[in-house]
C-alpha positions as CSV (number, residue, x, y, z in Angstrom):
1,M,15.8,11.6,-5.0
2,P,12.0,11.8,-6.1
3,V,11.1,14.0,-8.9
4,A,8.0,16.4,-8.7
5,P,4.8,14.9,-9.7
6,D,3.1,15.5,-12.9
7,S,0.2,18.3,-12.2
8,H,-1.4,17.8,-15.3
9,P,-5.2,18.9,-14.8
10,S,-6.7,15.6,-16.2
11,F,-5.2,13.7,-13.7
12,G,-6.6,16.0,-10.7
13,S,-9.9,14.1,-10.1
14,Y,-8.0,10.7,-9.4
15,A,-7.5,9.4,-6.1
16,H,-3.7,9.5,-6.5
17,P,-2.8,11.6,-9.4
18,H,0.8,11.3,-8.7
19,R,0.7,7.7,-9.8
20,L,0.5,8.8,-13.5
21,V,2.7,10.9,-15.9
22,T,1.9,12.3,-19.4
23,T,3.9,12.0,-22.4
24,E,4.7,15.8,-22.0
25,W,6.0,15.4,-18.6
26,L,8.2,12.5,-19.4
27,S,9.5,14.2,-22.8
28,A,10.6,17.2,-20.2
29,N,12.3,15.2,-17.4
30,I,14.1,13.1,-19.6
31,G,17.7,12.9,-17.6
32,T,16.5,14.5,-14.6
33,P,18.4,13.1,-11.6
34,G,16.4,10.6,-9.7
35,L,14.2,9.7,-12.5
36,E,14.7,6.1,-13.9
37,I,12.4,4.8,-16.9
38,I,11.6,1.3,-17.6
39,E,10.0,-0.2,-21.0
40,S,8.0,-3.5,-20.0
41,N,6.2,-4.9,-22.9
42,E,4.3,-8.0,-24.0
43,D,6.2,-8.1,-27.2
44,V,9.7,-8.2,-25.8
45,L,11.3,-7.2,-29.3
46,L,9.9,-3.8,-29.2
47,Y,12.4,-2.1,-27.2
48,D,15.1,-3.0,-29.7
49,I,13.3,-1.3,-32.4
50,G,13.2,2.1,-30.8
51,H,12.5,3.3,-27.0
52,V,12.4,6.3,-24.8
53,P,15.9,7.6,-24.6
54,G,17.5,6.6,-21.3
55,A,14.9,3.6,-20.7
56,V,15.9,0.2,-19.5
57,K,14.1,-2.6,-20.6
58,I,12.7,-5.3,-17.9
59,D,10.9,-8.2,-19.3
60,W,7.8,-9.0,-17.0
61,R,8.5,-12.7,-17.2
62,G,12.3,-13.3,-17.9
63,D,13.3,-10.8,-15.5
64,L,10.8,-10.9,-12.6
65,S,9.5,-14.4,-12.8
66,D,11.0,-17.6,-11.3
67,P,10.0,-20.5,-13.8
68,V,10.9,-23.1,-11.4
69,T,8.6,-21.9,-8.5
70,R,5.9,-20.6,-10.9
71,D,6.5,-17.6,-8.6
72,Y,8.1,-14.1,-8.6
73,I,11.9,-13.3,-8.1
74,D,12.8,-13.2,-4.4
75,G,14.1,-10.0,-2.6
76,A,17.8,-11.0,-3.3
77,R,17.3,-11.2,-6.9
78,F,14.9,-8.1,-7.2
79,T,17.8,-6.1,-5.4
80,E,20.5,-7.3,-7.9
81,L,18.2,-6.6,-10.9
82,M,17.8,-2.8,-9.7
83,R,21.5,-2.6,-8.9
84,A,22.2,-4.0,-12.4
85,K,19.6,-1.6,-14.0
86,G,20.8,1.5,-12.4
87,I,17.9,2.1,-10.2
88,E,18.5,3.7,-6.6
89,R,15.7,2.8,-3.8
90,D,14.7,6.3,-3.5
91,D,14.2,7.0,-7.5
92,T,11.3,7.9,-9.0
93,V,10.6,5.0,-11.6
94,V,8.3,5.5,-14.4
95,V,7.2,2.2,-16.2
96,Y,5.4,2.0,-19.7
97,G,4.8,-0.3,-22.3
98,D,2.8,-1.7,-25.2
99,R,-0.8,-3.3,-25.2
100,N,-2.5,-0.4,-23.1
101,N,0.5,-0.9,-20.2
102,A,-0.9,-4.1,-19.3
103,Q,2.7,-5.5,-18.9
104,A,3.8,-2.2,-17.5
105,A,1.1,-2.2,-14.7
106,H,2.2,-5.7,-13.8
107,T,5.7,-4.4,-13.4
108,L,4.6,-1.7,-11.4
109,W,2.5,-4.0,-9.3
110,L,5.7,-6.1,-8.5
111,F,7.9,-3.1,-7.5
112,T,5.0,-2.4,-5.2
113,L,5.4,-5.9,-3.7
114,F,9.0,-5.1,-3.0
115,G,8.2,-1.9,-1.2
116,H,9.5,0.8,-4.1
117,E,7.9,3.9,-3.0
118,D,7.6,6.0,-6.0
119,V,6.7,4.1,-9.1
120,R,4.5,5.7,-11.7
121,L,2.8,4.9,-15.2
122,L,2.9,6.4,-18.4
123,D,-0.5,7.2,-19.3
124,G,-1.1,5.8,-22.8
125,G,2.0,3.7,-22.7
126,R,4.6,3.2,-25.6
127,E,1.6,3.7,-28.4
128,A,1.0,7.2,-27.3
129,W,4.7,7.9,-27.2
130,I,5.2,6.6,-30.7
131,S,1.9,8.0,-32.2
132,E,3.1,11.3,-31.0
133,E,6.4,10.9,-32.9
134,R,8.4,11.6,-29.9
135,D,12.1,11.2,-29.6
136,T,13.3,7.5,-29.5
137,T,16.7,5.6,-29.7
138,F,17.8,2.2,-30.5
139,E,20.9,2.4,-28.0
140,P,20.0,1.0,-24.7
141,P,21.8,3.2,-21.6
142,R,24.8,1.9,-19.9
143,P,23.8,2.5,-16.2
144,R,26.1,2.7,-13.3
145,R,25.7,0.0,-10.7
146,T,23.6,1.3,-7.6
147,D,23.6,0.3,-3.9
148,Y,20.0,-0.6,-4.0
149,P,19.3,-1.8,-0.4
150,T,18.6,-5.6,-0.1
151,V,14.8,-5.9,0.3
152,R,12.1,-8.7,0.9
153,R,8.9,-9.1,-1.0
154,D,5.8,-8.6,0.9
155,D,3.0,-10.5,-0.6
156,G,0.6,-9.6,2.2
157,A,-0.9,-6.4,1.0
158,A,-1.6,-6.6,-2.7
159,R,-1.7,-10.0,-3.4
160,A,-3.9,-13.0,-3.1
161,F,-3.6,-16.7,-3.3
162,R,-6.0,-19.5,-4.3
163,D,-6.8,-20.1,-0.7
164,D,-7.4,-16.5,-0.2
165,V,-10.0,-16.3,-3.0
166,I,-12.0,-19.1,-1.6
167,T,-12.3,-17.3,1.9
168,H,-13.4,-14.2,-0.2
169,F,-16.6,-15.7,-1.6
170,G,-19.2,-13.1,-0.6
171,K,-16.9,-10.3,-1.2
172,P,-16.3,-8.2,-4.6
173,L,-14.4,-10.7,-6.9
174,V,-13.5,-9.1,-10.4
175,D,-12.7,-11.1,-13.5
176,V,-11.1,-8.6,-15.9
177,R,-10.9,-11.1,-19.0
178,S,-13.0,-10.7,-22.2
179,A,-16.8,-11.5,-21.8
180,T,-15.9,-14.5,-24.0
181,E,-13.4,-15.7,-21.6
182,Y,-15.6,-15.2,-18.8
183,A,-18.5,-17.1,-20.2
184,G,-16.1,-20.2,-20.8
185,D,-16.9,-20.0,-24.7
186,A,-13.3,-19.3,-25.7
187,N,-10.1,-20.6,-23.7
188,S,-7.7,-18.1,-25.8
189,G,-5.1,-20.6,-25.8
190,D,-5.0,-21.0,-22.0
191,P,-3.0,-23.9,-20.7
192,A,-6.3,-24.3,-18.5
193,L,-8.2,-27.4,-19.0
194,R,-11.6,-25.7,-18.1
195,G,-13.1,-22.5,-19.4
196,G,-15.3,-20.3,-17.4
197,H,-14.9,-18.1,-14.4
198,I,-14.7,-18.5,-10.5
199,P,-18.3,-18.6,-8.9
200,T,-19.4,-14.9,-7.7
201,A,-16.9,-13.2,-9.8
202,L,-18.2,-10.1,-11.4
203,N,-16.9,-9.5,-15.3
204,I,-15.4,-6.1,-16.0
205,P,-13.0,-6.2,-18.7
206,W,-9.8,-4.1,-18.0
207,T,-9.8,-2.9,-21.6
208,D,-13.1,-0.9,-20.6
209,T,-10.9,1.4,-18.5
210,V,-9.1,3.1,-21.2
211,A,-10.2,5.2,-24.0
212,P,-9.4,4.4,-27.9
213,D,-5.8,6.3,-27.7
214,G,-5.1,3.9,-24.8
215,R,-5.3,6.5,-22.0
216,F,-7.0,6.1,-18.9
217,R,-10.8,7.2,-19.2
218,S,-12.2,9.9,-16.7
219,R,-12.7,9.9,-13.0
220,A,-16.6,10.0,-13.7
221,A,-16.4,7.2,-16.4
222,L,-14.3,4.9,-14.1
223,D,-16.6,5.6,-11.3
224,E,-19.9,4.6,-13.6
225,L,-17.8,1.2,-14.7
226,Y,-17.0,0.5,-11.1
227,G,-20.4,1.4,-9.5
228,G,-21.2,-1.9,-8.6
229,L,-18.4,-1.9,-6.2
230,V,-18.8,1.1,-4.2
231,G,-19.2,0.7,-0.6
232,H,-16.5,-2.4,-0.1
233,D,-13.3,-1.9,1.0
234,D,-11.8,-5.6,0.0
235,L,-11.7,-6.3,-3.6
236,V,-9.9,-9.5,-5.3
237,V,-9.1,-9.0,-9.2
238,Y,-7.8,-11.7,-11.5
239,S,-7.3,-12.5,-15.4
240,R,-5.5,-15.2,-17.0
241,V,-2.0,-15.0,-15.4
242,G,-2.5,-12.0,-13.5
243,E,-0.8,-9.3,-15.8
244,R,-4.3,-7.6,-17.1
245,S,-5.8,-7.9,-13.5
246,S,-2.5,-5.7,-12.4
247,H,-3.9,-2.9,-14.7
248,T,-7.1,-3.2,-12.9
249,W,-5.5,-3.5,-9.7
250,F,-3.7,-0.3,-10.6
251,V,-7.1,1.4,-11.6
252,L,-9.0,0.4,-8.6
253,T,-5.9,1.1,-6.0
254,Y,-4.6,4.4,-7.5
255,L,-7.3,6.1,-9.7
256,L,-10.3,5.3,-7.4
257,G,-8.6,4.9,-4.3
258,Y,-10.2,1.6,-2.8
259,A,-8.7,0.9,0.2
260,R,-7.6,-2.6,-0.2
261,V,-7.1,-4.5,-3.5
262,R,-5.3,-7.6,-4.0
263,N,-4.2,-9.2,-7.5
264,Y,-4.9,-13.0,-7.6
265,D,-2.0,-13.5,-9.8
266,G,-2.5,-17.4,-10.2
267,S,-5.5,-16.3,-12.1
268,W,-7.5,-18.6,-14.3
269,V,-4.6,-20.6,-15.4
270,E,-4.2,-22.1,-11.6
271,W,-7.8,-22.3,-10.9
272,G,-9.1,-23.7,-14.0
273,N,-6.3,-26.5,-13.7
274,S,-7.1,-27.1,-10.0
275,V,-8.7,-30.3,-8.9
276,R,-12.1,-29.7,-7.4
277,M,-12.0,-25.9,-7.7
278,P,-15.7,-24.9,-8.4
279,I,-16.1,-22.9,-11.7
280,A,-19.3,-21.3,-13.4
281,K,-19.8,-20.6,-17.1
282,G,-22.1,-18.4,-18.8
283,D,-22.4,-14.7,-18.5
284,E,-23.6,-14.5,-15.0
285,P,-21.4,-14.5,-11.7
286,G,-23.0,-17.9,-10.6
287,A,-23.2,-19.0,-6.9
288,A,-20.3,-19.7,-4.2
289,P,-19.7,-23.2,-3.6
290,V,-21.7,-24.9,-0.6
291,A,-18.6,-25.2,1.5
292,A,-17.7,-21.5,1.1
293,R,-21.3,-20.7,2.4
294,R,-21.3,-22.8,5.3
295,G,-17.6,-21.4,6.1
296,R,-19.2,-18.1,6.2
297,S,-22.0,-18.9,8.5
298,R,-20.0,-20.2,11.1
């Protein structure tokens, strides 16, 4: 059963304010029937040194990815994961994590692909909870097994693949990595053979969307940051492996209300390693490949 949204006034100007909760709201609602809490971190060891009471752990790589296909788990495995974690199909799920919620936003994005309706993000993430010295526990919950229905993953609405990006040239494409990654000056340990960015992509680092305390910036600040995208209703975002761009996907979709935003989760690791895929270097977007320009003129 869904839980009433957080009506905190700081969320009121966002397009879909019910997708966020405050630390105050989460603290007051721990144990509420129909509420399930998930911690999803980059550092998978953090959960064991203290987490929100009642929170289950989901490893954004180990639990949600298929290492053989280099894809996400299918509907059957997602269904089994939900049953094992004690989550019902109509539960309100609140996700939080470290690193300004980068992996938590990625987990939320995956839940969206599987059609789970009510998934929210804890504004400020794990850092906000810990810095406020709110209750934590070392004990993981022992959830009862649920009857979560069998579902299928739908990649159509919120996910982009490499061929989709090629046909997207001429429409807004956002690279959310750092300026040095975008320019190709630093490869940041990527298993990509080439540095740089996809031609035509704009660089708007994902970290620019959060304040120093890790909470999202105001609607006015976000509108200014993404002002160059106004008037467009079909956006594609990417990062290194798709987790940071999930965070930007959340901002554009739920905080700013863009009609269609797709996350290219293959991102730079796939593009930079692909034979004959065009790249650009430096701090400018570059130009679309000739083949893509010809394709648009047909």
